[in-house]
N, C-alpha and C positions, 0 to 999 in steps of 0.2 A: 563230037565237036561243039555242036549248038549247046549241050548240056553243061559244058566244061565252060563256054564263053562267059557266062554272068559270074562265075567264080573268078576267073581271070581278070575281068574288068574290076572286081571288089578287091583283088590283091592289094594293089598300091594303097588304096585307103585303108586296109586292115593292117598293113605293115606299118604305115602312118601312125595310126591309132596305138597298136602294140607297142611302137617305140617311145612315143611321147607320153601314153597315158598309162597304159597297162603295165608296161614294165616299171616304171617309177613307181605305180602304186604297190605293186608288188614287193618292189625292194624296199620302201617306207614300212610295209606290213613286217617285212623279216627284220629291218632295223629296230623296229619297236620292242622286239624281244632281246636286244643286245645292249650292254654298255660298252661306248667305244671311246678310246682315249681321243684327247683333242687333235692329235696328230692323224687319228685314222689308221694306225698301224697295229692296233690290236682290239680284238672283239671278244667280249665275254658273254655266253649266254645267261641271262637272269630271268627268263620266263616272263611272266606278268608283273614284275616288279616295278618296272618303268610306269606301268599303269597305275600300281598302288600307292606309288609315292607322288604321283602328280594329286591325286585326291586327298593326300595328307599334307600337300603344299598350299600354305594360305594364298600365296600369290596367285596360283592357278585357281583355287576357287573364287577368289576375287575377280579374275579375269572372266569367269562363268557368270557372276553376278552383273559385272559391267557390260558384258555383251547381251543379257536378257535386256537390261534395261535400255541400251543402245539399239538393239533390234527392234524391240517392241514399239519403243518411242518413234523411232524413225518410220516405222512400218505404218502406224496408225495415223501420224501425221502426213506422210506421203499420199496413202491412199484418199483420205478424205478434203485435203486441199487440192488434190489433183482433180477429184471429181467434180468440187464446186468450181475449179478455174475452169475447167472443161466446159461447164454448163454455161458459164459467163461467154466464154469464147464462142458458144454456139448460137448465142442469140444475136440479133441484129441491131448491134450498138454501133454508134461511129468510132472509127479507128480500130475496129476489131481486127482487122487484116494486118494493120502494124503490130498489134499486140500480139498475134499469133506467132509473127516472124520474130519479134524479139524475145518472147517467152520460151521459145525453143533453144536459145543461145546456149544456155548453160550445159546443154546435152552434147554439144560439140567441141567441149574443151575435157581436158583429161582430168581424172581425180586429183593428180598432183599440183596441177595449174588452179584447179578448184581450192586446193589448200593454200596455196601461196595468196590467191586473191583475198580468201577469209581472214589470213593471218594479217594482212594489211588492213582490211576494213576493221578488224577488231583489236588493232594494234592501240595501247593506252594512250599513245601520246599523237600519233597522227591518223588514227584511224578515223573512219566517217561516222562508224556506229557510236562511239564514245562522244564523238563532237554532237550528234544530234541528240544523245542521252543527257549530256551536262547542259546544253541549251534549255531542253523542255523539262528535265526533272533534276538537274543539278548532279547527276549520277557519274562516277568516273568507277568503271568496273575492270579488273584485271581478268579479262575473258579466258586467256590462255594460261592462266599460272595460278588460279586460284579454284577449289573445290565450292559449289558443284558446277561452276560456269563454265570449266574447259569442256565437261561432257556435254553441257548444253549447247556450246559454241560447236562441237564436233557434229552433233545431231542436226543442227541447223544447216552448215555446210553439206551435210550428207543428203539431207531433204531437199535443199536448193539443186543439186547437183542431179538427182533422180526425178524430182517433178515433171520436167519435160517428156520423159519416156513416158510415164504413166500419163501424161494429158493428151499424148498424140493418140493413144489406145482409146481412152475415154471418148475424144473429140470424135473419132472414126465410127465409134460405136453410136454415140448420140445421134449422128447424121444417117443411121441406118434405121432408126426407129420411127415405123410408120407414123405420119402427121395424123392420120385418121383416127389412130388409136387415141392419141392425146385430144384431138378435138372432141371425139365421143365422150371421153371422160370429163371434159369441160361441160358438155351438155347435160351430162348426168349432176353435175353441181361439185365437182372435185376442184378444190382450190390448187395454186402451185405447189403448195407444202405436201398436198397427198399425191398429187401428180408424179412429184419428184421420188417420193420414198414408197409408193405403192405401185407405180406402174415403171417409172425410168431406172431407177436403182436395180430392182430385179430382173428387169431385160438386161442389163449391164453384168448380172452376176457372172457370166462366164469370163468377161474380161477382168473384173475383179478377181476372179479366182486365180487366172493366168498372172495377173500383175501381184498378187502376194506371194505366189511361189518364185517370181522371177527376182523381185524385191528382198524375198528373205535370204535367197543365195547370193544376191549382190552386196546384202548389207553384212552377210557373214564373210564374204570372201574378198570383197572388194573395197573395204573400210582402210585398208592398209595404208594407201599413199596420203589419204586425207588425215589419218591420225599422226603419221609419221612427219608430214610436214608442218603440221599446226602444232602439236603439244608432245611428240614422240612419248606417247603413254602415259604422260604426267597430268597434272602433279602427283606424286605419291601414288602411281599405278591407277590413277581414277579415271583414265581413259584408254587403259590396256584393255583391250579385248582379247578374245581366244587367239584370232588370227595373229595378232600383234604379239602374244605372249609366245606364240610358236617362233616368231621370226628373231625375238630377242633371246630365246634358248638355242635355236638352232645356229646364229648367225653371231650374235653379240657374245654369249656365254659359251658357245661350241658345246652344249649338252645334246649330242646327236640322238641317242637313244631316247630321252624323253619328248625331243621335238618330233620324233618319228611317231612316239606314241599319241602325242596330240594331233597329228595329221589324222591318225587312224580314228581318233574319237571324233573329229570334225567330219570325217566321211562316214562314220555311221550316224552321227546327228542328221546330217543333211538326207541321209537314205531314209532314216525313220521317218522324217518330217514328210518328205516326198510322198513316200508310201502311204501316210497317213492322210493327208489331203486327196490323193487321188482316189483313195479306197473309201474315205466317208464324206470328203468335201464334196465331191459330185452329187451327192443325195441332195443337197440343198441349193445346188445350180440350176438356174432355169435356162433349158436351152430352146430356141424358138424351132 
């Protein structure tokens, strides 16, 4: 009985995971090899034709290009901004406790609410961003309805929403760095720039490594709400990422087979990225 007890305790968790993760994943994989009528009453096996047609579809190729630009830009901006803001918040500056409380606020709201907020801020008539730009530079930009400003707006909203999560981790890491180490480097004549890039940043590389993985997953799969609220993939598919293309094909155009094939492709991409980083990235990560 003692040998069976651990398995019995794990059984409810395994059933829930199987019901909500494994079974839908297996069903999506099966659907990716079929063509299904819009009413779902007929299925025809087509093999890998759904995948072949996807990579011959200019709209899907465009969504891959948009995803690469969106994810890479958001990732680089978020990591570097979070690191520098955490450095500032870790200093003994007046009002830092208030800034710490305020800067974490965006993380508490949902992506959909963040999209609504940025839609209002970037509104060409009543938005605060255009009001400030018009006063300072005389600019009036249609942020959400023209290229390439729509994609820039979505990236800014995504970075703004994700920054607090990264800042929390960097701030915790900075407070764990031994002060004796920094003081010894100062005695050796290292200036603040050398201390930041030669000592502090390498010591935080495990956190950076973790944040790259988490942000990559988040930008790939959690971008739907912000894009749907702000631009709905437009103008001209300029903000249609792979996850938003999947939504359009699955729910707007009722293309169940191609949508299932897209979900399989996303799964493979994330599996490859995760394996690559864990296999090769750790060699360049410094652990204390």
